GUKEFI-410719 format. One line per field, with one value per residue (C-alpha): x, y, z; residue in three letters. Coordinates in pm, whole numbers. Layout:
<gulos>
c1 = c(X;...)
c2 = c(Y;...)
c3 = c(Z;...)
type = c(Ala;...)
</gulos>
This chain:
<gulos>
c1 = c(-484;-664;-1002;-1311;-1243;-1432;-1469;-1715;-1735;-1767;-1425;-1258;-1447;-1321;-964;-984;-1104;-805;-572;-733;-676;-307;-271;-416;-149;-314;-502;-577;-924;-929;-855;-1118;-1368;-1297;-1333;-1645;-1821;-1861;-1761;-1421;-1578;-1799;-1506;-1296;-1569;-1621;-1248;-1201;-1066;-1296;-1610;-1835;-2101;-2083;-2075;-2374;-2340;-2351;-2057;-1860;-1907;-1807;-1488;-1375;-1450;-1226;-959;-964;-1185;-1315;-1676;-1603;-1431;-1726;-1957;-1738;-1732;-2108;-2153;-1928;-2120;-2455;-2326;-2207;-2527;-2739;-2536;-2575;-2950;-2977;-2789;-3005;-3258;-3630;-3756;-3942;-4276;-4619;-4893;-5095;-4783;-4723;-5069;-5042;-5228;-5560;-5466;-5369;-5103;-4915;-4726;-4489;-4170;-3973;-3896;-4244;-4379;-4266;-4477;-4638;-4730;-4472;-4312;-3946;-3803;-3910;-3649;-3638;-3628;-3971;-3846;-3950;-3717;-3585;-3423;-3631;-3433;-3711;-3730;-3358;-3051;-2949;-2758;-2878;-3077;-3396;-3637;-3995;-4330;-4560;-4923;-5157;-5276;-4921;-4892;-4593;-4614;-4382;-4599;-4427;-4113;-3880;-4068;-4041;-3667;-3621;-3817;-3624;-3296;-3407;-3506;-3172;-2967;-3166;-3122;-2748;-2723;-2910;-2687;-2373;-2494;-2552;-2222;-2033;-2210;-2122;-1762;-1705;-1823;-1650;-1420;-1717;-1736;-1874;-1683;-1687;-1536;-1862;-1955;-2218;-2334;-2429;-2679;-3022;-3191;-3428;-3739;-4069;-4096;-4256;-4339;-4177;-4314;-4028;-3997;-3942;-4267;-4348;-4042;-4058;-3780;-3658;-3428;-3164;-3192;-2918;-2895;-2718;-2668;-2478;-2631;-2616;-2401;-2623;-2972;-2901;-3123;-3030;-2874;-3047;-2928;-3107;-3076;-3001;-3097;-3441;-3592;-3819;-4124;-4051;-4312;-4239;-3936;-3899;-3954;-4299;-4382;-4271;-4497;-4814;-4858;-4793;-5072;-5304;-5246;-5304;-5658;-5626;-5861;-5756;-5975;-5798;-5446;-5479;-5584;-5357;-5035;-5100;-5021;-4681;-4570;-4711;-4892;-5061;-4910;-4900;-5106;-5465;-5710;-5706;-5326;-5334;-5599;-5389;-5089;-5275;-5390;-5025;-4942;-5205;-5053;-4704;-4831;-5003;-4683;-4486;-4720;-4676;-4304;-4080;-3874;-3668;-3383;-3357;-3196;-3310;-3079;-3246;-3612;-3789;-4162;-4408;-4769;-4806;-5121;-5153;-5411;-5610;-5878;-5846;-6202;-6270;-6195;-5846;-5700;-5330;-5060;-4836;-4483;-4187;-3853;-3541;-3163;-3023;-2698;-2512;-2631;-2889;-3240;-3553;-3926;-4043;-4419;-4700;-5065;-5370;-5406;-5660;-5520;-5183;-5350;-5181;-5392;-5316;-4942;-4960;-5136;-4864;-4579;-4733;-4762;-4392;-4307;-4518;-4323;-3991;-3872;-3626;-3616;-3430;-3160;-3321;-3658;-3691;-4033;-4233;-4427;-4731;-4782;-4956;-4629;-4426;-4687;-4721;-4343;-4297;-4546;-4421;-4049;-3956;-3579;-3571;-3448;-3644;-3532;-3767;-3751;-3597;-3778;-4118;-4010;-3895;-4234;-4416;-4202;-4256;-4634;-4609;-4416;-4509;-4369;-4124;-3958;-3956;-3632;-3427;-3582;-3516;-3149;-3126;-3281;-3029;-2748;-2886;-2895;-2582;-2373;-2049;-2139;-2420;-2277;-2281;-2629;-2755;-2595;-2773;-3104;-3041;-2967;-3287;-3486;-3337;-3411;-3767;-3888;-4023;-4250;-4325;-4298;-4502;-4246;-3960;-4147;-4177;-3798;-3718;-3991;-3850;-3483;-3372;-3550;-3425;-3060;-3061;-2867;-2552;-2524;-2463;-2177;-2117;-2127;-2493;-2610;-2721;-2954;-3087;-3193;-3497;-3748;-3639;-3590;-3967;-4058;-3846;-3969;-4336;-4310;-4359;-4681;-4812;-4726;-4877;-5209;-5511;-5820;-6101;-6469;-6548;-6355;-6085;-6037;-5783;-5643;-5588;-5424;-5192;-5098;-5010;-4812;-4624;-4533;-4413;-4189;-4069;-3953;-3783;-3617;-3381;-3228;-3184;-2827;-2676;-2621;-2285;-2057;-2226;-1918;-2020;-2363;-2244;-2087;-2414;-2609;-2348;-2409;-2096;-2117;-2071;-2035;-2070;-2035;-1706;-1665;-1555;-1603;-1768;-2008;-1899;-2138;-2227;-2121)
c2 = c(1098;886;1029;894;1146;1116;739;615;238;10;-139;204;280;-40;32;374;199;-32;266;439;124;119;488;427;164;-147;-256;-627;-769;-856;-494;-368;-610;-456;-99;-149;-440;-610;-975;-1034;-1228;-928;-688;-912;-924;-546;-484;-754;-635;-891;-718;-599;-417;-140;-242;-116;249;186;-54;189;465;227;136;490;591;306;433;773;982;1318;1436;1618;1311;1094;1326;1299;918;912;1148;930;616;776;904;557;398;638;566;193;226;444;185;-110;-230;-220;-511;-756;-827;-924;-667;-778;-732;-373;-225;81;49;222;385;746;728;448;625;491;691;669;806;752;459;283;197;-92;125;-35;192;235;200;40;53;-201;-140;20;355;367;633;671;926;1141;1327;1494;1795;1872;1854;1512;1309;1504;1268;1425;1253;1243;1086;921;864;597;822;883;1242;1357;1539;1637;1492;1417;1264;1455;1322;966;1010;1153;866;607;768;770;403;300;506;374;17;72;221;-73;-320;-135;-133;-509;-577;-372;-551;-893;-791;-668;-1004;-1223;-1365;-1499;-1872;-2191;-2507;-2616;-2288;-2162;-1799;-1716;-1403;-1440;-1294;-1451;-1309;-1012;-910;-862;-531;-246;113;394;748;996;1361;1236;1040;672;452;73;-84;-443;-461;-735;-994;-1115;-1455;-1389;-1715;-1560;-1571;-1324;-1460;-1308;-1379;-1672;-1515;-1487;-1158;-968;-727;-393;-156;203;350;193;37;-268;-74;241;330;701;924;1150;1456;1330;1261;1616;1780;1599;1795;2117;2040;1916;2229;2440;2305;2013;1736;1373;1306;1581;1440;1193;1438;1715;1511;1309;1615;1658;1300;1131;876;825;501;506;826;706;890;595;611;988;939;674;905;1194;957;868;1240;1284;1000;1152;1489;1337;1154;1477;1666;1405;1332;1359;1681;1594;1458;1784;2099;2410;2703;2956;2958;3158;3211;3361;3347;3266;3357;3128;3212;2902;2986;2763;2792;3074;3425;3562;3214;3158;2893;2935;2813;2736;2668;2600;2565;2257;2230;2123;2427;2249;2387;2187;2248;2225;2263;2420;2468;2670;2993;3272;3623;3517;3564;3505;3199;3043;3090;2973;2650;2573;2658;2458;2156;2186;2216;1907;1707;1796;2115;2326;2706;2840;3104;3344;3364;3574;3699;3993;4253;4037;4090;3754;3569;3764;3737;3363;3324;3501;3258;2928;2990;3276;3221;3291;3630;3820;3951;4150;4094;4393;4319;4339;4646;4825;4759;4895;5210;5262;5243;5551;5756;5919;5754;6038;5972;5591;5539;5753;5593;5244;5329;5474;5156;4942;5148;5060;4680;4663;4861;4692;4699;4795;5141;5243;5096;5311;5617;5533;5511;5857;5994;5836;5997;6341;6316;6186;6252;6602;6518;6151;6067;5746;5604;5683;5538;5201;5170;5350;5168;4826;4921;4648;4371;4501;4504;4177;3996;4194;3972;3663;3551;3783;3480;3433;3792;3749;3468;3633;3975;3856;3572;3516;3138;3109;3376;3222;2870;2965;3189;2867;2797;3148;3143;2800;2848;3049;3186;2930;3016;2823;2749;2486;2183;2299;1949;1896;2237;2188;1845;1985;2271;2018;1811;2121;2222;1864;1847;2187;2093;1851;2149;2379;2474;2490;2837;3008;2951;2629;2549;2828;2683;2476;2790;2982;2702;2671;3036;3194;3575;3764;4141;4286;3937;3855;3593;3764;3496;3160;3106;2827;2536;2370;2007)
c3 = c(-2792;-3058;-3150;-3325;-3603;-3929;-3918;-4178;-4121;-3819;-3898;-3882;-3563;-3395;-3512;-3343;-3027;-3042;-3089;-2790;-2584;-2683;-2600;-2251;-2176;-2328;-2014;-2002;-2050;-1681;-1592;-1837;-1684;-1345;-1477;-1689;-1520;-1861;-1919;-2082;-2367;-2452;-2434;-2656;-2919;-2912;-2971;-3234;-3572;-3739;-3612;-3896;-3691;-3438;-3071;-2869;-2770;-2395;-2421;-2636;-2379;-2100;-2288;-2371;-2011;-1894;-2134;-1961;-2194;-2075;-2104;-2433;-2577;-2472;-2666;-2977;-2961;-2918;-3216;-3435;-3332;-3415;-3751;-3859;-3728;-3935;-4248;-4196;-4153;-4465;-4671;-4561;-4826;-4745;-4541;-4770;-4609;-4734;-4761;-4451;-4239;-4354;-4330;-4102;-3773;-3747;-3417;-3492;-3221;-3407;-3687;-3952;-3947;-4269;-4612;-4759;-4963;-5277;-5578;-5392;-5095;-4867;-4605;-4704;-4352;-4025;-3749;-3469;-3090;-3098;-3236;-3602;-3739;-4093;-4326;-4556;-4820;-5016;-4781;-4782;-5001;-5127;-4875;-4569;-4341;-4208;-3970;-4085;-3990;-4244;-4142;-4277;-4561;-4687;-4564;-4360;-4032;-3747;-3466;-3137;-3285;-3053;-2749;-2880;-2935;-2585;-2429;-2629;-2525;-2162;-2185;-2330;-2084;-1788;-1913;-1952;-1602;-1447;-1632;-1519;-1157;-1160;-1336;-1078;-793;-934;-1012;-656;-519;-777;-509;-310;-395;-241;-152;-517;-638;-789;-758;-498;-680;-1047;-1292;-1322;-1631;-1608;-1419;-1596;-1785;-1592;-1676;-1478;-1507;-1548;-1645;-2004;-1993;-1930;-1987;-2002;-1797;-1784;-1482;-1458;-1180;-946;-780;-450;-257;33;382;668;952;1223;1094;863;592;226;122;-155;-420;-388;-684;-584;-921;-946;-635;-688;-573;-778;-1039;-1077;-1037;-729;-952;-1049;-683;-599;-856;-742;-417;-607;-853;-580;-372;-681;-695;-938;-831;-833;-1138;-1336;-1298;-1587;-1865;-1733;-1709;-2023;-2236;-2071;-2003;-2310;-2094;-1759;-1630;-1252;-1221;-1203;-973;-732;-702;-645;-376;-202;-224;-60;215;278;293;563;765;724;842;1146;1240;1197;1429;1703;1674;1980;2000;2308;2094;1897;2032;1846;1921;1689;1587;1317;1371;1128;1019;649;458;151;-111;-22;232;536;661;909;793;865;918;850;882;1189;1113;1338;1171;1379;1358;1528;1720;1404;1208;993;950;1023;1018;1380;1353;1156;1246;1154;1348;1374;1306;1458;1796;2130;2199;1858;1905;2266;2162;1908;2146;2432;2201;2116;2487;2561;2303;2465;2295;2500;2522;2218;2261;2011;1835;1520;1418;1285;1481;1558;1932;1975;1914;2170;2444;2390;2377;2711;2864;2716;2651;2887;2857;2482;2360;2095;1755;1531;1156;977;651;816;1011;696;536;840;836;463;513;739;484;153;-157;-213;124;106;-96;142;450;314;264;616;763;576;731;1074;1048;830;1081;1186;1556;1793;1873;1506;1466;1755;1595;1268;1458;1608;1261;1129;1410;1342;970;980;1337;1284;990;1043;1415;1377;1133;1371;1670;1497;1521;1846;2043;1941;1941;2184;1993;1658;1769;1965;1691;1783;2093;1877;1647;1352;1118;1215;1171;810;923;1240;1110;916;880;519;571;616;359;82;150;150;-154;-354;-168;-229;-599;-663;-486;-584;-419;-409;-412;-97;218;178;400;666;718;344;298;596;464;122;276;488;180;-4;285;330;-33;0;330;156;-29;270;352;699;840;813;1112;1223;1435;1677;1755;2057;2206;2172;2338;2617;2712;2566;2559;2234;2199;1851;1710;1888;2163;2485;2745;2811;3094;3323;3288;3616;3639)
type = c(Met;Pro;Asp;Ser;Gly;Glu;Thr;Ala;Thr;Pro;Gln;Glu;Phe;Val;Arg;Arg;Leu;Gln;Ala;Phe;Lys;Ala;Trp;Ser;Gly;Ser;Pro;Ser;Leu;Arg;Glu;Leu;Glu;Arg;Arg;Thr;Gly;Leu;Pro;Arg;Ser;Thr;Leu;Ser;Gly;Asp;Leu;Ser;His;Gln;Arg;Ser;Arg;Leu;Pro;Pro;Leu;Glu;Arg;Val;Leu;Ala;Leu;Val;Thr;Ala;Phe;Gly;Ala;Ser;Ala;Glu;Glu;Leu;Ala;Arg;Trp;Gln;Ser;Ala;Trp;Gln;Arg;Ile;Gln;Met;Arg;Gln;Gln;Ser;Ala;Glu;Pro;Pro;Val;Pro;Val;Ser;Arg;Pro;Ala;Ile;Glu;Pro;Pro;Ser;Asn;Ala;Gln;Asp;Leu;Trp;Ile;Gly;Ala;Gly;Arg;Asp;Ala;Glu;Gly;Val;Pro;Ser;Arg;Val;Ile;Arg;Asp;Gly;Leu;Arg;Val;Gly;Pro;Arg;Cys;Ser;Ala;Ala;Arg;Glu;Gly;Ala;Pro;Val;Leu;Gly;Val;Val;Thr;Asp;Asp;Gly;Ser;Ala;Gln;Ser;Gly;His;Leu;Ile;Asp;Glu;Ile;Val;Arg;Glu;Gly;Ala;Arg;Arg;Met;Leu;Ala;Ala;Ala;Leu;Glu;Ala;Glu;Val;Asn;Gln;Tyr;Ile;Ala;Glu;Leu;Ala;Ala;Glu;Thr;Asp;Glu;His;Gly;Arg;Arg;Leu;Val;Val;Arg;Asn;Gly;His;His;Arg;Pro;Arg;Thr;Val;Val;Thr;Ala;Ala;Gly;Pro;Val;Glu;Val;Thr;Ala;Pro;Arg;Val;Asn;Asp;Arg;Arg;Thr;Asp;Asp;Glu;Thr;Gly;Glu;Arg;Lys;Arg;Phe;Ser;Ala;Lys;Ile;Leu;Ala;Pro;Trp;Cys;Arg;Lys;Ser;Pro;Arg;Ile;Ser;Glu;Val;Leu;Pro;Leu;Leu;Tyr;Leu;His;Gly;Leu;Ser;Ser;Gly;Asp;Phe;Val;Pro;Ala;Leu;Glu;Gln;Phe;Leu;Gly;Gly;Thr;Ala;Gly;Leu;Ser;Pro;Ala;Ile;Val;Thr;Arg;Leu;Thr;Lys;Gln;Trp;Ser;Asp;Asp;His;Ala;Ala;Phe;Gln;Glu;Arg;Asp;Leu;Ser;Asp;Arg;Asp;Phe;Val;Tyr;Val;Trp;Ala;Asp;Gly;Val;His;Pro;Lys;Val;Arg;Leu;Gly;Pro;Ala;His;Ser;Cys;Val;Leu;Val;Leu;Leu;Gly;Val;Arg;Leu;Asp;Gly;Thr;Lys;Glu;Leu;Ile;Ala;Leu;Ala;Glu;Gly;Leu;Arg;Glu;Ser;Thr;Glu;Ser;Trp;Ala;Asp;Leu;Leu;Arg;Asp;Cys;Arg;Arg;Arg;Gly;Met;Arg;Asp;Pro;Glu;Leu;Val;Ile;Gly;Asp;Gly;Ala;Met;Gly;Leu;Trp;Lys;Ala;Leu;Ala;Glu;Val;Phe;Pro;Ala;Ala;Arg;His;Gln;Arg;Cys;Trp;Val;His;Lys;Ala;Arg;Asn;Val;Ala;Asn;Cys;Leu;Pro;Lys;Ser;Ala;Gln;Pro;Gly;Ala;Thr;Lys;Ala;Ile;Gln;Glu;Ile;Tyr;Asn;Ala;Glu;Asp;Arg;Ala;Asn;Ala;Glu;Lys;Ala;Ile;Asp;Ala;Phe;Ala;Arg;Thr;Tyr;Gly;Ala;Lys;Trp;Pro;Lys;Ala;Val;Ala;Lys;Ile;Thr;Asp;Asp;Gln;Glu;Glu;Leu;Leu;Ala;Phe;Tyr;Gly;Phe;Pro;Ala;Asp;His;Trp;Val;His;Leu;Arg;Thr;Thr;Asn;Pro;Ile;Glu;Ser;Thr;Phe;Ser;Thr;Val;Lys;Leu;Arg;Thr;Lys;Val;Thr;Arg;Gly;Ala;Gly;Asp;Pro;Ala;Ala;Val;Leu;Thr;Met;Val;Phe;Lys;Leu;Val;Glu;Ser;Ala;Gln;Ala;Arg;Trp;Arg;Ala;Ile;Thr;Gly;Ala;Arg;Leu;Met;Pro;Leu;Val;Arg;Ala;Gly;Ala;Arg;Phe;Glu;Asn;Gly;Val;Leu;Val;Glu;Arg;Thr;Glu;Val;Ala;Ala)
</gulos>
């Protein structure tokens, strides 16, 4: 396969491109237009042996991709392009300009980047495209290009050059992606013409530049425009091109939107966002206090809609319930966040509800469960929770048909609290042998062995298991594929570990509504990454009343017509 090799000139680089094209079967310009989305005239010019300058990098990568290059080969072509580009820039003579045009700006943020100044005080290099980068050979061996920054007093410094390079690279890659998306859209609809044979979908210049806040910092984007003259047959309205990469309303990336509730929940006020994020993003476009305030208002509206949504169209087969105690004080002493998280009929997990509760009391849990019942929630088959008695009493009142499963992680902690430290490692191993037993009979034998070993000295520790034996072993009556999910409340614990780590104790009482809203946004962002439970195909059988013994299906209950 032809490679970029050690090409030193643009002519050699283009000849290697031509050889790569021949190796790939010499696809026609029409075929390359279909693969890359670039016009045939542009492709012909890029592959011309008369070309004296390098083609733009984004078009080179599009071509070698169309020729069948792998990811490693793409990286080699990009490296060769950058090497030749640097050599060309190093060989260019200084730009002749008059002294008023070359005076460095007074703003300390605007730096000349180059190889120093000549005898007349003129900066030796100024690179176009807004990224003023040049070689400096005084700090390294001769011929080795080194990037340097020259301030207005002639001194060199490192500054934030790497951030500028990253932002410039992000800007160029985003621009190339937007161009490729538009080109592909137009190419796919090239056959759409009017009665005169003219295309209905063509390019129409570019939109006005706008700044998008990304993880690399603020990036200025000039998105291409599309003139789509097709009409919808049903409505008669003009069809519109909608970019999937960068929506017209987008001013910040989803990652930036995700971090805002984390910072807000951590205690950062809306007025502190600008100075705090400026150090990391290199700018504050789109992150003014007013915008953050409007965003938090939208979060409150989203949370209110979530709390009132209809649950009758959702069938939760399993439900995890737990009271979470974040480090933000919710108001009254001993307040907590009551959380319900369910598994739907297709095996996917979903946040059902969350609310402020007092000491995980029966009344607090009953209020939350009654609200879910009012909105159409059915009795789940199994509810998994810790040892808080308020939950189980409320559950028996509101959802009496649901079976109970105690969390083994909470139970192991409770048992360990009744034992001396010297006995805790052995007891923990014995508890693991109980809930990891292959069937219920062996689990019961492990409980008997635990009672014989620790009952004489620490009867309270043993009683915590023997008194709740039925609730602790309830998971054996469900599919074995689901056991790993049903033994503990880890789905809630792992999700809310982020909340606990990113909050801190405040001096005064927090606003309960604001805290619940932020917790909701955190869980909502995490929910998109939740995985379905193992053995999701068995969920309809569980809901239909099929009977499982030791994880194996033994019969199916006849469902009345």
